[in-house]
C-alpha positions as CSV (number, residue, x, y, z in Angstrom):
1,M,84.8,75.6,81.0
2,L,82.0,77.4,79.2
3,T,80.4,80.4,80.9
4,L,76.9,81.3,80.1
5,Q,75.7,84.9,81.3
6,F,72.0,85.6,81.5
7,G,70.3,89.0,81.9
8,Q,71.6,92.1,83.3
9,C,73.0,90.6,86.5
10,G,74.6,87.6,84.9
11,N,76.3,89.7,82.2
12,Q,77.6,92.4,84.6
13,L,78.9,89.7,86.9
14,G,80.5,87.8,84.0
15,H,82.2,91.0,82.9
16,S,83.6,91.4,86.4
17,L,84.6,87.7,86.5
18,F,86.7,87.8,83.3
19,S,88.2,91.2,84.4
20,K,89.3,89.6,87.7
21,I,90.8,86.6,85.7
22,S,92.7,88.9,83.5
23,S,94.0,90.8,86.6
24,D,95.1,87.5,88.2
25,I,97.0,86.5,85.1
26,E,98.8,90.0,85.0
27,C,99.9,89.9,88.7
28,V,103.5,90.5,89.2
29,N,103.9,89.5,92.8
30,T,103.1,85.8,92.4
31,G,105.5,84.2,94.9
32,V,106.5,81.4,92.5
33,S,109.1,80.8,89.8
34,N,108.6,82.2,86.3
35,N,108.1,78.6,85.1
36,V,105.4,77.9,87.6
37,N,103.7,81.2,86.9
38,Y,103.8,80.6,83.2
39,Q,102.1,77.2,83.6
40,Y,99.4,78.8,85.8
41,S,98.8,81.5,83.2
42,E,98.6,79.0,80.5
43,D,96.1,76.9,82.5
44,T,94.0,79.9,83.3
45,F,93.9,80.9,79.6
46,N,93.0,77.4,78.5
47,K,90.2,77.3,81.0
48,W,88.5,80.7,80.5
49,F,89.6,81.9,77.0
50,N,89.5,80.5,73.5
51,G,91.8,82.7,71.4
52,I,93.4,86.1,70.9
53,T,92.2,88.9,68.7
54,K,94.2,90.8,66.1
55,E,94.6,93.6,68.8
56,N,96.1,91.0,71.1
57,R,93.1,90.8,73.5
58,H,92.0,87.5,74.9
59,L,88.7,86.2,73.8
60,A,86.5,85.1,76.7
61,R,84.9,81.7,76.3
62,A,81.4,82.8,77.2
63,I,77.9,83.2,75.7
64,L,76.0,86.3,76.6
65,V,72.1,86.2,76.7
66,D,69.9,89.2,77.2
67,T,66.6,90.6,76.0
68,E,67.8,94.3,76.4
69,Q,70.8,95.8,74.7
70,K,71.9,98.4,77.2
71,V,74.2,96.3,79.5
72,I,75.4,94.1,76.6
73,N,76.5,97.1,74.6
74,K,78.3,98.6,77.5
75,I,80.3,95.6,78.3
76,C,81.0,94.5,74.7
77,N,82.2,98.0,73.8
78,D,84.6,98.2,76.8
79,T,88.0,98.8,75.4
80,T,89.8,99.4,78.7
81,T,90.3,95.6,79.3
82,P,93.0,93.3,77.9
83,W,90.3,90.8,77.0
84,T,86.9,91.0,75.2
85,Y,83.8,88.9,74.1
86,W,83.4,87.3,70.7
87,T,80.5,89.2,69.2
88,K,79.1,86.0,67.5
89,N,78.4,84.7,71.1
90,V,76.1,87.6,72.0
91,V,72.5,86.5,71.8
92,C,70.4,89.6,72.3
93,Q,66.8,90.1,71.2
94,A,65.8,93.7,71.6
95,G,62.2,94.2,72.6
96,G,61.8,95.5,76.1
97,G,63.1,92.6,78.2
98,C,61.1,90.0,80.1
99,A,59.0,92.4,82.2
100,N,60.4,90.8,85.4
101,N,58.2,87.8,84.6
102,W,59.6,84.3,84.9
103,A,56.8,82.9,82.8
104,Y,57.5,85.3,79.9
105,G,61.2,84.4,80.0
106,Y,60.7,80.7,80.3
107,L,57.9,80.1,78.1
108,V,58.1,82.8,75.4
109,K,61.5,84.3,75.1
110,A,63.5,81.1,75.7
111,H,61.5,79.5,73.0
112,E,62.5,82.2,70.5
113,L,66.2,82.2,71.5
114,S,66.9,78.5,72.5
115,D,68.0,77.3,69.0
116,T,70.5,80.2,68.6
117,I,71.9,79.7,72.2
118,L,72.3,75.9,71.8
119,N,74.0,76.3,68.4
120,R,76.5,78.8,70.0
121,V,77.1,76.3,72.8
122,R,77.8,73.4,70.4
123,Q,80.2,75.6,68.3
124,E,82.1,76.6,71.5
125,I,82.4,73.0,72.7
126,E,83.6,71.8,69.4
127,K,86.6,74.1,69.7
128,I,87.7,72.6,73.0
129,D,89.9,69.4,73.3
130,H,88.7,68.7,76.8
131,F,85.4,70.1,77.9
132,D,85.1,70.4,81.7
133,G,81.6,71.7,82.1
134,F,79.2,74.7,82.3
135,L,79.3,77.7,84.7
136,M,75.9,79.6,84.5
137,L,75.6,83.1,85.9
138,L,72.2,84.5,86.6
139,S,69.9,86.5,88.9
140,C,66.8,84.9,90.4
141,A,64.8,88.1,90.7
142,G,64.1,89.4,87.2
143,G,62.7,87.7,84.0
144,T,65.6,87.1,81.6
145,G,68.1,85.5,83.9
146,S,65.6,83.6,85.9
147,G,63.2,82.5,83.1
148,I,65.5,82.1,80.1
149,G,68.3,80.8,82.3
150,S,66.0,78.1,83.8
151,S,64.8,77.0,80.3
152,I,68.3,76.8,78.8
153,L,69.5,74.9,81.9
154,Q,66.8,72.3,81.3
155,L,67.8,72.0,77.6
156,L,71.5,71.7,78.4
157,R,70.8,69.0,80.9
158,E,68.8,67.0,78.2
159,E,71.6,67.4,75.7
160,Y,74.7,67.1,77.8
161,K,73.6,64.5,80.4
162,T,77.1,63.6,81.6
163,K,78.6,67.1,81.7
164,P,78.7,69.1,85.1
165,I,76.5,72.1,85.3
166,I,77.3,74.6,88.0
167,T,74.9,77.5,88.4
168,T,75.7,80.7,90.4
169,A,72.3,82.1,91.5
170,V,72.1,85.5,92.9
171,L,69.3,86.0,95.4
172,P,67.7,89.4,95.5
173,F,67.6,91.9,98.4
174,S,64.8,91.1,100.9
175,F,63.1,94.3,100.1
176,G,63.6,94.8,96.4
177,E,61.9,97.0,93.8
178,V,60.4,94.0,91.8
179,C,57.0,92.9,93.2
180,T,57.3,89.5,91.5
181,Q,60.8,88.8,92.7
182,N,59.8,86.2,95.2
183,Y,57.8,84.2,92.6
184,N,60.6,84.4,90.1
185,T,63.2,83.3,92.7
186,L,60.9,80.4,93.8
187,L,60.4,79.1,90.3
188,T,64.1,79.5,89.4
189,L,65.5,77.7,92.4
190,A,63.1,74.8,91.8
191,K,64.4,74.4,88.3
192,L,68.1,74.8,89.4
193,C,67.7,72.1,92.1
194,I,66.3,69.7,89.7
195,H,68.6,70.2,86.6
196,S,72.0,71.5,87.8
197,D,74.7,69.5,89.6
198,I,75.5,72.3,92.2
199,S,73.9,75.7,92.7
200,I,76.1,78.2,94.3
201,I,73.9,80.6,96.2
202,I,74.9,84.3,96.5
203,E,72.9,86.5,98.8
204,N,73.0,90.1,97.6
205,E,72.5,91.4,101.2
206,Q,75.4,89.4,102.5
207,I,77.8,90.7,99.8
208,H,76.5,94.2,100.2
209,S,77.3,94.0,104.0
210,M,80.8,92.7,103.3
211,C,81.4,95.7,101.0
212,T,80.3,98.0,103.9
213,N,82.0,96.3,106.7
214,L,85.2,95.0,105.2
215,L,85.8,97.3,102.3
216,K,84.5,100.3,104.0
217,K,82.4,101.3,100.9
218,F,79.4,102.9,102.4
219,A,78.2,104.0,98.9
220,T,78.3,100.5,97.7
221,N,77.3,100.0,94.0
222,L,76.9,96.9,91.8
223,E,80.5,96.9,90.6
224,D,81.6,96.5,94.3
225,I,79.2,93.7,94.9
226,N,80.3,91.8,91.6
227,E,84.0,92.2,92.5
228,I,83.5,90.3,95.8
229,I,81.3,87.6,94.1
230,S,84.0,87.3,91.4
231,E,86.8,86.9,93.9
232,K,84.8,84.2,95.7
233,L,84.1,82.3,92.5
234,L,87.6,82.4,91.2
235,A,89.1,81.4,94.5
236,I,87.3,78.1,93.9
237,F,87.6,77.8,90.1
238,Q,91.1,79.2,89.2
239,P,93.7,76.4,88.4
240,I,95.1,74.2,91.2
241,N,98.1,72.0,90.8
242,H,96.4,68.8,91.8
243,I,95.8,65.8,89.7
244,K,92.3,65.2,91.1
245,Y,91.1,68.8,90.7
246,S,88.4,69.4,88.1
247,I,84.8,70.4,88.0
248,N,83.8,66.9,88.2
249,S,85.7,66.5,91.4
250,V,84.0,69.5,92.9
251,V,80.6,68.2,91.9
252,S,81.2,64.7,93.3
253,H,82.6,66.0,96.6
254,I,80.3,68.9,97.4
255,A,77.0,67.5,96.0
256,S,77.5,63.7,96.7
257,H,73.9,63.3,97.7
258,P,71.1,64.2,95.3
259,S,69.0,65.8,97.9
260,Y,71.7,68.4,98.8
261,K,72.9,70.3,95.8
262,L,73.2,73.9,97.2
263,A,76.4,75.4,98.3
264,T,77.8,78.8,99.5
265,I,81.3,80.3,99.5
266,K,82.9,81.7,102.6
267,S,86.2,83.6,101.9
268,T,88.8,85.7,103.5
269,P,90.6,88.2,103.7
270,H,88.6,90.9,101.9
271,V,90.4,94.2,102.5
272,S,90.0,97.6,101.1
273,K,93.2,98.6,99.2
274,K,93.1,101.9,101.0
275,F,93.5,100.2,104.3
276,S,95.4,97.1,103.4
277,E,98.7,98.2,104.7
278,Y,97.4,98.7,108.1
279,E,95.7,95.4,108.5
280,P,97.7,92.8,110.5
281,M,98.9,89.8,108.5
282,C,97.3,86.6,110.0
283,T,98.7,83.1,109.9
284,W,97.1,80.3,107.9
285,N,95.6,78.9,111.0
286,S,94.1,82.2,112.0
287,Y,92.4,82.5,108.7
288,I,91.2,78.8,108.9
289,H,89.8,79.2,112.3
290,H,88.0,82.4,111.1
291,L,86.4,80.5,108.2
292,K,85.3,77.8,110.6
293,E,83.6,80.5,112.8
294,T,81.6,81.5,109.8
295,L,79.7,78.3,110.2
296,R,78.6,79.1,113.7
297,I,74.9,79.4,114.6
298,P,73.6,81.4,117.5
299,N,72.7,79.9,120.8
300,L,69.1,80.3,122.0
301,N,68.1,83.8,122.9
302,S,71.4,85.2,121.6
303,K,72.3,87.3,118.5
304,L,75.3,86.2,116.6
305,T,77.3,88.6,114.6
306,D,78.0,87.4,111.1
307,V,81.6,86.3,111.3
308,E,82.3,86.8,107.6
309,L,81.6,90.5,108.1
310,K,84.5,90.8,110.6
311,M,88.2,90.9,110.0
312,P,90.1,87.7,111.1
313,S,91.8,87.9,114.4
314,T,95.5,87.1,114.9
315,L,94.5,85.4,118.2
316,L,92.9,82.0,118.1
317,S,89.8,81.4,120.3
318,N,90.1,78.5,122.8
319,R,86.3,78.4,123.2
320,N,84.8,75.1,122.1
321,H,81.1,75.7,123.2
322,H,79.9,77.1,119.9
323,V,77.2,75.3,117.9
324,Y,77.9,74.9,114.2
325,T,75.7,74.2,111.2
326,C,75.5,70.6,110.1
327,S,77.4,70.2,106.9
328,V,77.1,67.6,104.1
329,S,80.6,68.5,102.9
330,N,83.2,71.2,102.9
331,S,86.0,72.0,100.5
332,L,88.8,74.4,101.5
333,I,90.9,76.1,98.8
334,T,94.0,77.9,100.0
335,R,96.2,80.1,97.8
336,G,99.6,81.5,98.7
337,I,103.1,80.4,100.1
338,I,103.3,77.9,102.9
339,T,106.4,78.0,105.2
340,D,107.6,75.7,108.0
341,K,106.8,78.6,110.5
342,D,103.4,79.1,109.0
343,P,101.9,75.6,108.1
344,I,98.4,74.9,107.1
345,I,96.5,72.7,109.6
346,T,92.9,71.8,108.7
347,D,92.0,69.6,111.7
348,V,89.2,71.9,112.7
349,F,87.3,71.1,109.5
350,Q,87.8,67.4,109.9
351,E,85.9,66.9,113.1
352,K,83.1,64.4,112.7
353,H,80.5,66.4,114.7
354,L,80.4,69.1,112.0
355,Y,79.0,66.7,109.5
356,A,75.8,64.8,108.8
357,N,75.7,61.4,110.5
358,W,75.0,59.4,107.3
359,N,78.2,60.8,105.8
360,T,80.8,58.5,107.1
361,S,83.8,59.5,105.0
362,D,85.1,62.1,102.5
363,W,83.2,65.0,104.0
364,F,86.2,67.4,103.9
365,S,88.8,68.1,101.2
366,H,91.7,70.6,101.1
367,L,93.4,71.8,97.9
368,H,96.3,74.2,97.8
369,Q,97.8,76.5,95.1
370,K,101.2,78.0,96.1
371,R,100.8,80.7,93.5
372,K,99.3,83.9,95.0
373,F,95.9,84.9,94.1
374,L,95.2,88.6,92.9
375,N,98.3,89.7,94.8
376,H,97.0,88.4,98.1
377,D,99.8,86.8,100.2
378,K,97.1,84.5,101.5
379,F,93.6,83.8,100.2
380,L,91.2,81.2,101.4
381,A,87.7,80.1,100.2
382,L,85.4,77.5,101.8
383,L,82.9,75.9,99.5
384,T,80.3,74.7,102.0
385,N,77.1,72.6,101.6
386,N,75.4,73.0,105.0
387,S,72.1,73.4,106.7
388,E,72.4,77.1,106.9
389,I,71.0,77.5,103.4
390,S,67.6,76.5,104.6
391,Q,67.2,80.0,106.3
392,P,66.9,82.2,103.2
393,L,64.9,79.5,101.4
394,D,62.5,79.4,104.3
395,I,62.0,83.1,104.3
396,L,61.5,83.0,100.5
397,L,58.8,80.3,100.9
398,N,56.9,82.2,103.5
399,K,56.9,85.5,101.5
400,S,55.9,83.6,98.3
401,W,53.2,81.6,100.0
402,N,51.7,84.6,101.6
403,T,51.4,86.3,98.2
404,Y,50.2,83.2,96.5
405,V,47.3,82.5,98.8
406,H,45.9,85.9,98.0
407,S,46.4,85.2,94.2
408,A,48.4,88.4,93.9
409,F,50.2,88.9,90.6
410,L,49.3,85.3,89.4
411,H,47.4,86.8,86.3
412,Q,50.8,88.2,85.1
413,Y,52.1,84.5,84.9
414,K,48.9,82.8,83.7
415,Q,48.7,85.1,80.6
416,F,51.9,83.5,79.3
417,G,50.8,79.9,80.0
418,L,52.0,79.2,83.6
419,E,49.4,77.3,85.6
420,E,48.7,77.1,89.3
421,D,50.1,73.5,89.2
422,D,53.5,74.9,88.1
423,F,53.6,77.1,91.2
424,L,52.5,74.2,93.5
425,Q,55.2,72.0,92.1
426,A,57.8,74.7,92.7
427,F,56.6,75.1,96.3
428,A,56.8,71.3,96.7
429,V,60.4,71.2,95.5
430,I,61.7,74.0,97.7
431,E,59.7,72.9,100.7
432,N,61.2,69.4,100.4
433,I,64.7,70.8,100.1
434,V,64.3,73.1,103.1
435,K,62.9,70.1,105.0
436,E,65.9,67.9,104.1
437,Y,68.4,70.6,105.2
438,K,66.6,71.3,108.4
439,E,66.6,67.6,109.3
440,L,70.4,67.2,108.8
441,V,71.7,65.6,112.0
442,P,75.3,65.8,112.9
443,H,77.5,63.2,114.4
444,I,77.3,63.3,118.2
445,K,80.4,64.8,119.7
446,K,82.0,62.6,122.3
């Protein structure tokens, strides 16, 4: 896999991601034999790294793109980690960034940097015996990650038509400091939905709430947020001992329909190290039921507490009257030791009424890795493609449209060559996606 990190957010997230990968390799309490753990470490190294430096540090298989040097310099000069970046894979053009302007990043800066970036991509792929695909990390709010990221995505799709491209798109806080963030997000998501195979949507507000509620970090910073995002991503992408597991298999299962290419990750447990020894250890089925409850939607006139912000309960609920989002597909990844007394039973995710009525088979998959993940005795992640994603997109559409009809900030985009038709096309793409997800109809429960 080749990771491409764009802008401040993408590069900070990428640094956190590779640090987590390194921590996972170095874990001592793995729950498996030395041979199994050695194979897992080898598979992890081959997936994420492409060599070792003279100082015995792992070289991340990643390309870093930014238009400001501050973040790049900080993460590349970090000597505290047992891994590092290859400096030749840093593409940084100093010059004041992209001014939080998607058009400037997409039409100006990307044009200046695209040849260099694509050459770095080709060189990295030539080193690999088997190339699985791309993982792109970017924020939708600013100008570099959104604008340059969107442009490079489009070029990669043209050059590597058969290779999977998975994008991780971080949505901004509802009330951010960037007045153009709604336009930038709209334009970015439209490009991602057209050119990527799957876009994993990360909501900053959701992750911030998880830090506050689960990790008890009331002074949450970007590092805390990136750590949780990294855990979610790695729970999906770290090696699994299954012959059918690959990025291609993830894409074909989760995004089997071209109209539905957005996914989110629900995961558990997330526990503060300070309080971990006081938390009750749940069974596999308790965690599985907890993840299913994260797909609940509120009944009319009732407010539903976000289940992912609560700790799993050791008691299983017998209530069956909840209403759930309609899913296109779900993939459950479990990591840890299974015993006869504590088996994994996934029946709750295989019920037909949870899925779109046109999807008649293969709507759910379960993969297991017995090796422990980041010292967790059990860790579970649900990669889900369901109708819930229409909610943040609908809010984004309304905010963007309210700004657009008053022609607010449009001159900032037009000065770099973006036309009103470009905005209208982006609105049409996202409006159609929201419509498709809202119209998902589940199987009728009998």
